[in-house]
N, C-alpha and C positions, 0 to 999 in steps of 0.2 A: 564537415559536420558529421559527428558520429551519433549513432543511436543504438539502443539495446532492445532487441525484440525478444520478448518472452511469450509464453503461450497465452496468457491472459492480460498482458500489458505491454505497451511500447513506450520507452523512455527516450525522449529527444532533449537537446539542450534547452528548448523553450517550453516544452509541454510534456505532460504525462497523459497517455491515452489508455484508458481501461477498456478492454474488449469484453463486451457482454452480448448475450443472445438478443436482447432487446435493442441493442444499438451501442455504438461506441460512445464513451464518456470522456470528454477532453477537459483536463485541468491545466491551467496556466501555471508555470513555475513560480510566478510572483504571488499567487494565491496560496501557496503551500506554507504552512507554519512549521511543521516538522514531519519527518518520516521515521517510523519505527519498524524494525524487523528483527526477529530472533531466529537464528539458525536452528533447524530441527536436530536436536540431540537429546540424550537422556537427561542431562542436567537441566536443560531449559524446560523440558516437559515437567520435571519435578518442581522447578521454581514457578512455573506458570500456574500450577495448582495451588500454590501457597501464597504467591505474591499478587496482591490486588493492584490493578491499574496497569500492569504490564501487558505486552502482547503475547499471543499464543504462538508457539514456534511454527514456522512455515507460513505465517500470515503477515502481509505488509499492511501497515496502518498509515494512511495519509491524513494528517490533521490539517485543516484549512483555516485561514483567517476569517472567512465569512462563509455563509451557506452557498453551496453550488448544487443545484438540484434541490433535494429535500433535507440534506444533512451537511454537517461540517466534518464528518469522518467517513472515509471510504476504505473498505477492506478488500484486499486482493490476496487470494491464496496462490503462493508461488512454490513451485517445485524446482529445486536447483540440483 
């Protein structure tokens, strides 16, 4: 079983763990509707300022089927 450890998130085959100062936030993979990410580059920064509804470069958006916590959308800033 492989996992991906980033500074602010841990991805496993069964769950996504968002690491925060107030405590870790666990999201089950079955609750995820879609995940969006835009690589930070000049073209994506220009498109983000013009295109409504897209994600900002360098930010991972996790959209959920139902509310977990207080919202259906969780944002994680990722540096790769």
